[in-house]
C-alpha positions in Angstrom: 0.0 0.0 0.0 2.9 2.3 0.7 4.2 1.8 -2.7 0.8 2.4 -4.2 0.4 5.7 -2.4 3.9 6.9 -3.3 3.3 6.1 -6.9 0.0 7.9 -6.8 1.7 11.0 -5.5 4.4 10.7 -8.1 1.9 10.2 -10.9 -0.5 13.0 -10.1 1.0 15.2 -12.7 0.2 12.7 -15.4 -3.5 12.5 -14.7 -4.5 16.1 -14.2 -3.8 16.7 -10.5 -1.0 18.4 -8.6 0.5 19.8 -11.9 3.6 21.9 -11.7 5.2 24.2 -14.2 8.4 23.2 -16.0 9.4 20.6 -18.5 13.1 19.9 -18.0 14.5 16.5 -17.2 14.3 17.0 -13.5 10.9 18.7 -13.5 7.5 17.4 -12.8 7.0 16.4 -16.4 3.5 17.7 -17.2 2.5 16.2 -20.5 2.1 18.7 -23.3 -1.6 19.2 -24.4 -0.9 19.3 -28.1 -3.2 16.5 -28.9 -3.1 14.9 -32.3 -0.6 17.3 -33.8 2.3 16.8 -31.4 4.1 14.4 -29.2 1.9 14.8 -26.1 4.6 14.0 -23.6 7.6 15.6 -21.9 10.7 13.5 -21.9 12.0 13.0 -18.4 14.2 10.0 -17.6 14.0 10.7 -13.9 10.2 10.6 -13.7 10.1 7.7 -16.1 12.5 5.7 -14.0 10.5 6.3 -10.9 7.6 4.5 -12.6 9.8 1.7 -13.9 11.4 1.1 -10.5 7.9 0.7 -9.0 7.0 -1.5 -11.9 10.0 -3.8 -11.3 9.2 -4.0 -7.6 5.5 -4.9 -8.4 6.5 -7.5 -10.9 9.0 -9.1 -8.5 6.0 -9.3 -6.0 3.9 -10.9 -8.8 1.6 -7.9 -8.8 1.6 -7.9 -12.6 -1.5 -5.7 -13.1 0.1 -2.9 -11.1 3.4 -3.4 -12.8 1.8 -2.9 -16.2 0.2 0.4 -15.0 3.6 1.5 -13.7 5.4 0.7 -17.0 2.7 2.6 -19.1 3.2 5.6 -16.8 7.0 5.4 -17.3 6.6 5.1 -21.1 4.6 8.3 -21.2 7.8 10.1 -20.3 10.2 7.9 -22.3 8.1 6.3 -25.1 11.0 5.2 -27.4 12.9 3.1 -24.8 13.0 -0.3 -26.5 14.5 -1.8 -23.3 11.4 -0.8 -21.3 8.9 -1.9 -24.0 10.6 -5.3 -24.1 10.5 -5.5 -20.2 6.8 -4.6 -20.3 6.3 -7.4 -22.8 8.0 -9.9 -20.5 5.9 -8.8 -17.6 2.8 -9.3 -19.7 3.9 -12.8 -20.6 4.5 -13.6 -17.0 1.1 -12.3 -16.1 -0.5 -14.5 -18.8 1.5 -17.6 -17.7 0.4 -17.0 -14.1 -3.3 -17.0 -15.1 -3.8 -13.3 -15.8 -7.1 -12.7 -17.6 -7.8 -10.2 -20.4 -8.9 -6.8 -18.9 -10.7 -3.8 -20.4 -8.5 -0.7 -20.3 -9.2 3.0 -19.9 -7.8 5.5 -22.3 -4.4 6.7 -21.2 -4.6 10.2 -22.7 -5.5 12.3 -25.7 -2.2 12.5 -27.6 -0.7 10.4 -30.3 1.7 8.7 -27.9 -1.1 8.2 -25.4 -3.1 6.5 -28.2 -0.2 4.1 -28.8 0.2 3.4 -25.1 -3.5 2.7 -24.7 -3.2 0.0 -27.3 0.0 -1.3 -25.7 -1.7 -1.5 -22.3 -4.6 -3.4 -23.9 -2.1 -5.7 -25.4 -0.3 -6.2 -22.1 -3.6 -7.2 -20.5 -4.5 -9.6 -23.3 -1.1 -10.9 -24.4 -2.1 -13.2 -27.2 -4.6 -10.8 -28.9 -3.0 -10.0 -32.3 -5.6 -7.3 -33.0 -4.3 -5.3 -29.9 -0.7 -5.7 -31.2 -1.7 -4.4 -34.6 -3.6 -1.5 -33.0 -0.4 -0.6 -31.2 1.6 -0.8 -34.4 -0.7 1.4 -36.3 -0.8 4.0 -33.5 3.0 4.0 -33.3 3.3 4.5 -37.1 0.8 7.4 -36.9 2.7 9.0 -34.0 6.0 8.6 -35.9 4.5 10.2 -39.0 3.0 13.2 -37.3 5.2 13.8 -34.3 8.5 12.8 -36.1 11.7 12.9 -34.2 10.0 13.9 -31.0 8.4 10.5 -30.7 11.2 8.4 -32.4 8.9 5.3 -32.6 10.1 3.8 -35.8 12.1 1.0 -34.1 9.2 0.2 -31.7 6.7 0.0 -34.6 8.9 -2.5 -36.5 9.5 -4.5 -33.3 5.8 -4.7 -32.5 4.9 -5.5 -36.1 7.4 -8.3 -36.2 5.9 -9.8 -33.1 2.4 -9.5 -34.5 3.5 -11.5 -37.6 5.0 -14.2 -35.4 2.0 -14.3 -32.9 -0.4 -14.6 -35.8 1.3 -17.8 -36.9 0.2 -19.6 -33.6 -0.5 -23.2 -34.7 -3.2 -23.5 -32.0 -5.3 -20.7 -33.6 -6.6 -19.8 -37.0 -4.3 -17.1 -38.5 -5.9 -13.7 -38.9 -5.5 -12.7 -42.5 -6.9 -9.2 -41.9 -4.1 -8.6 -39.3 -1.5 -9.6 -41.8 -2.9 -7.1 -44.3 -3.0 -4.3 -41.7 0.7 -5.0 -40.9 1.5 -4.8 -44.6 -0.2 -1.4 -44.8 1.6 -0.1 -41.6 5.1 -1.2 -42.5 4.9 -0.2 -46.2 5.5 3.4 -45.5 8.6 5.4 -46.2 9.0 6.9 -42.8 8.9 3.4 -41.2 10.6 1.4 -43.9 9.7 -2.0 -42.5 9.5 -3.5 -46.0 11.0 -6.9 -44.9 8.3 -7.2 -42.3 5.6 -6.1 -44.7 6.9 -8.7 -47.2 6.7 -11.6 -44.8 3.2 -10.5 -43.7 2.1 -10.3 -47.3 3.4 -13.8 -48.1 1.6 -15.2 -45.1 -1.6 -13.5 -46.1 -1.2 -14.9 -49.6 -0.9 -18.4 -48.2 -4.3 -18.0 -46.6 -6.0 -16.6 -49.6 -4.5 -16.1 -53.1 -5.2 -12.7 -54.7 -3.7 -11.0 -57.7 -3.7 -7.7 -55.9 -1.6 -9.2 -53.1 0.8 -10.8 -55.5 1.3 -7.4 -57.1 1.9 -5.9 -53.6 4.5 -8.6 -52.9 6.4 -7.7 -56.2 6.4 -4.0 -55.1 7.5 -4.8 -51.6 10.3 -7.1 -52.9 11.6 -4.2 -55.0 11.4 -1.7 -52.2 13.1 -4.1 -49.8 15.9 -4.8 -52.3 16.4 -1.1 -52.9 16.5 -0.4 -49.1 19.1 -3.1 -48.6 21.1 -2.0 -51.6 21.1 1.6 -50.4 22.4 0.5 -47.0 25.1 -1.6 -48.6 26.1 1.2 -50.9 26.3 3.6 -48.0 28.5 1.2 -46.1 30.7 0.6 -49.2 30.9 4.4 -49.8 32.1 4.9 -46.2 34.8 2.3 -46.7 35.8 3.9 -50.0 36.4 7.2 -48.5 39.2 5.7 -46.4 41.2 5.1 -49.6 41.7 8.8 -50.1 44.6 10.1 -47.9 43.1 13.5 -47.4 39.7 12.1 -46.4 41.4 9.7 -44.1 43.2 12.4 -42.3 40.0 14.4 -42.0 38.2 11.4 -40.5 41.0 10.8 -38.1 40.8 14.4 -36.9 37.1 13.9 -36.4 37.7 10.7 -34.5 40.3 12.5 -32.2 37.7 15.2 -31.5 35.1 12.5 -30.8 37.5 10.8 -28.5 38.0 14.0 -26.6 34.2 14.6 -26.4 33.8 11.0 -25.1 36.4 11.6 -22.4 34.5 14.7 -21.3 31.2 12.8 -21.4 32.7 10.1 -19.2 34.1 12.6 -16.8 30.8 14.5 -16.4 28.8 11.2 -16.0 31.3 10.0 -13.4 31.1 13.2 -11.4 27.3 13.2 -11.5 27.2 9.6 -10.4 29.7 10.0 -7.6 27.6 12.9 -6.2 24.6 10.6 -6.0 25.7 7.0 -6.2 22.2 5.7 -5.3 20.7 7.1 -8.5 20.6 4.1 -10.9 19.7 6.4 -13.8 23.0 8.2 -13.3 24.8 4.9 -13.1 23.3 3.8 -16.4 24.5 7.1 -18.0 28.0 6.5 -16.7 28.0 2.9 -18.0 26.7 4.0 -21.4 29.4 6.6 -21.6 32.1 4.1 -20.7 30.9 1.7 -23.4 30.6 4.4 -26.1 34.2 3.7 -27.5 34.1 0.5 -29.5 37.6 -0.5 -28.5 36.5 -1.8 -25.2 39.0 0.1 -23.1 36.5 0.9 -20.4 34.6 -2.4 -20.3 36.2 -3.6 -17.1 35.1 -0.5 -15.2 31.6 -0.7 -16.7 31.3 -4.4 -15.6 32.5 -3.5 -12.1 29.9 -0.7 -11.7 27.1 -3.0 -13.0 28.1 -5.8 -10.6 28.2 -3.4 -7.7 24.7 -2.1 -8.6 23.5 -5.7 -8.7 25.0 -6.3 -5.3 23.6 -3.1 -3.8 20.1 -3.3 -5.3 19.6 -7.0 -5.8 18.2 -6.3 -9.3 19.4 -9.0 -11.6 19.2 -6.8 -14.7 22.5 -5.1 -13.8 24.3 -8.5 -13.6 22.7 -9.5 -17.0 24.0 -6.2 -18.5 27.4 -6.9 -17.1 27.3 -10.3 -18.8 26.4 -8.6 -22.1 29.4 -6.4 -21.8 31.7 -9.3 -21.1 30.3 -11.3 -24.0 30.8 -8.3 -26.3 34.5 -8.1 -25.2 34.9 -11.8 -25.8 33.5 -11.5 -29.3 35.7 -8.6 -30.1 38.8 -10.6 -29.1 37.6 -13.6 -31.2 37.1 -11.5 -34.3 40.6 -10.2 -34.0 41.9 -13.8 -33.7 39.8 -14.9 -36.6 41.3 -12.2 -38.8 44.8 -13.3 -37.9 43.9 -17.0 -38.5 42.5 -16.2 -42.0 45.9 -14.5 -42.7 47.7 -17.8 -41.9 48.7 -17.3 -38.3 48.6 -20.8 -36.9 49.1 -19.7 -33.3 46.1 -17.4 -33.6 44.1 -20.3 -35.1 44.8 -22.5 -32.0 43.9 -19.6 -29.7 40.7 -19.0 -31.7 39.6 -22.6 -31.2 40.3 -22.4 -27.5 38.5 -19.1 -27.3 35.4 -20.4 -29.0 35.2 -23.2 -26.4 35.6 -20.8 -23.5 32.9 -18.5 -25.0 30.5 -21.4 -25.2 31.2 -22.3 -21.6 30.6 -18.7 -20.6 27.4 -18.5 -22.5 26.1 -21.8 -21.0 26.7 -20.5 -17.5 25.3 -17.0 -18.4 22.1 -18.2 -20.1 21.5 -20.9 -17.5 21.6 -18.3 -14.7 19.4 -15.9 -16.7 16.8 -18.6 -17.3 16.7 -19.3 -13.6 16.1 -15.7 -12.8 13.5 -15.2 -15.5 11.9 -18.7 -15.7 9.0 -17.5 -17.9 11.2 -15.9 -20.6 11.0 -18.4 -23.4 13.6 -16.4 -25.5 16.1 -17.2 -22.8 15.1 -20.9 -22.9 15.7 -20.8 -26.7 19.2 -19.2 -26.3 20.1 -21.7 -23.6 18.9 -24.7 -25.6 20.8 -23.5 -28.6 24.1 -23.4 -26.6 23.3 -26.8 -25.0 22.9 -28.3 -28.5 26.3 -26.8 -29.5 27.8 -28.3 -26.3 26.4 -31.8 -27.0 24.0 -31.6 -24.0 21.2 -32.9 -26.0 18.7 -34.0 -23.3 18.9 -30.6 -21.6 18.6 -28.9 -24.9 15.5 -30.8 -25.9 13.7 -29.7 -22.7 14.5 -26.0 -23.2 13.9 -26.0 -26.9 10.5 -27.7 -26.5 9.5 -24.9 -24.2 10.8 -22.3 -26.7 8.5 -23.6 -29.4 5.7 -21.7 -27.5 7.5 -18.4 -28.1 6.2 -17.1 -31.5 9.4 -15.3 -32.5 11.7 -18.3 -31.9 9.3 -21.1 -32.6 10.5 -22.0 -36.1 14.2 -21.9 -35.2 13.4 -23.9 -32.0 11.9 -26.6 -34.1 15.0 -26.6 -36.4 17.4 -27.1 -33.4 15.0 -29.5 -31.7 15.1 -31.7 -34.9 18.9 -31.6 -34.8 18.9 -32.8 -31.2 16.7 -35.7 -32.2 19.1 -36.6 -35.0 22.0 -36.7 -32.6 20.0 -39.0 -30.3 19.2 -41.1 -33.4 15.5 -40.5 -32.9 14.7 -40.1 -36.6 10.9 -40.4 -36.5 10.8 -37.6 -33.9 13.2 -35.5 -35.9 11.1 -35.9 -39.1 7.8 -34.9 -37.3 9.4 -32.0 -35.5 11.0 -30.5 -38.6 7.7 -31.0 -40.5 5.8 -29.1 -37.7 8.4 -26.3 -38.0 7.8 -26.1 -41.8 4.0 -26.1 -41.3 4.3 -23.2 -38.8 6.9 -21.3 -41.0 5.2 -21.1 -44.5 7.8 -18.6 -45.8 10.2 -20.9 -47.7 12.8 -18.5 -49.0 14.3 -17.1 -45.8 17.2 -18.8 -44.0 15.1 -20.6 -41.4 12.6 -21.9 -44.0 15.4 -23.2 -46.2 17.3 -24.7 -43.2 14.2 -26.6 -42.0 13.6 -28.0 -45.5 17.2 -29.0 -46.0 17.5 -30.8 -42.7 14.3 -32.7 -43.4 15.4 -33.6 -46.9 18.7 -35.0 -45.6 17.0 -37.1 -42.9 14.4 -38.5 -45.4 17.2 -39.4 -47.8 19.1 -41.3 -45.1 15.9 -43.1 -44.0 14.8 -43.9 -47.5 18.2 -45.4 -48.2 18.3 -47.3 -44.9 14.7 -48.7 -45.3 14.6 -48.8 -49.1 11.5 -46.7 -48.8 10.3 -45.2 -52.2 7.8 -42.9 -50.4 10.4 -41.3 -48.3 12.7 -40.9 -51.3 10.0 -39.2 -53.2 9.3 -36.8 -50.3 13.0 -36.0 -50.1 13.1 -35.3 -53.8 10.1 -32.9 -53.6 11.9 -31.0 -50.8 15.1 -30.9 -52.9 13.2 -29.6 -55.9 11.5 -26.9 -53.8 14.9 -25.7 -52.4 16.5 -25.8 -55.9 13.7 -23.6 -57.3 13.9 -21.2 -54.4 17.7 -20.8 -54.2 20.0 -22.8 -56.6 23.1 -21.6 -54.7 21.9 -22.7 -51.3 24.5 -25.0 -49.7 25.1 -28.1 -51.9 21.5 -28.4 -53.1 22.5 -29.0 -56.7 24.6 -32.0 -55.6 21.8 -33.2 -53.3 19.3 -33.0 -56.2 21.4 -35.4 -58.2 21.8 -37.7 -55.3 18.2 -37.9 -54.4 17.2 -38.5 -58.0 19.5 -41.5 -58.1 18.2 -42.7 -54.8 14.6 -42.5 -56.0 15.5 -44.6 -59.1 17.3 -47.1 -56.9 14.5 -47.8 -54.4 11.6 -47.9 -56.9 
């Protein structure tokens, strides 16, 4: 009750009582009343974090309804924080898993951002409702178009749209074709640029009902997606090309030196602010972000030490998890350097690289096992842990985690792929075949990496079983999979060779 009343006092300004003047980061944060033609919020990390802290406490106490309310309150002051949207999503999942029922929600407020948060709140209270997710996507797209950089919701809109596509592929429910089409319309906008998501949604809609108009839309989206990717690649190539010019290189180096100086000043300021108030976790996060800003990793150890201290002081596991992310990034940086040397013929580096890869796997196993224990309802962590257990040859443990991960829409297809590989290692071929087939049934897009990998693995297993059992039916099914892959991507792995092999096999077992 004390926490409730404290939050109520803190939140009065948001709901029309106890308003104070001022809109800086440390002020009361009264939302702007600019309705549909503006952002409708005042950015204040301090006020936002008060709500998020209350929300974390409520979630730890399994008071999920209250935690959702707190997070929505925080997002009114910091609506483009992807970390907080993802944490709210995890709270909503935990609420659902623990028996939380759908709830009607009141309107958060009148602005564009409020409209998006109203939809997100409805989604949080009805986690599997695809229509609520799409409502949220459309509101975010609208806010981004009309509030622009003030809202900065492009990344959130794409993230939510991607989840909507995955959730709509739930094998236990009939897919909502209208939702797919709404996602296509939302992502097929220049200011959002989510053409890859729109393309997948359009293909899935086409699988439900074939229409010429949708086929034309897919052609247009394919062209837009290709152009977007080509532009990005061209920009990257252009940046590399500039380095070939000595004068440009000198200018860039001067800019880097200036940037380095600015980063040092940023670190110094952030450290001074934090040392003045070491209990302010927002100031700690700013210092950690400043330390991690240089890509060389010079300040990683200090950042890790600060995060571990915050974990020890507050008991909040998210700080320890962030420390693990920093350490993993440092490990990957060192492995990339060794890989470059190994490719250049350095045998000593090659040996160190192999040893480093083993150590990284051991670190990841420990890290994701601990994370999964701390967040037992997070199926994405189950997936990551199961994937590492497969790599380490811990097949029984991997099977358990990957089976749970098949309930997570975003990782469902890949979980079936890895689960099938586990069954192959156990020599459980019937289980491998049925698992990979389920993965294909739930992943109708056949030309992305996961779709091709699922079909390839199933083809190989059926070829082996057909040869072992002299089964003409299995051989024919393997040939059909090989033909589908060949027509989709003739350069995929060794598919041309496999096509020849499976044809010979089919003739031999007739």
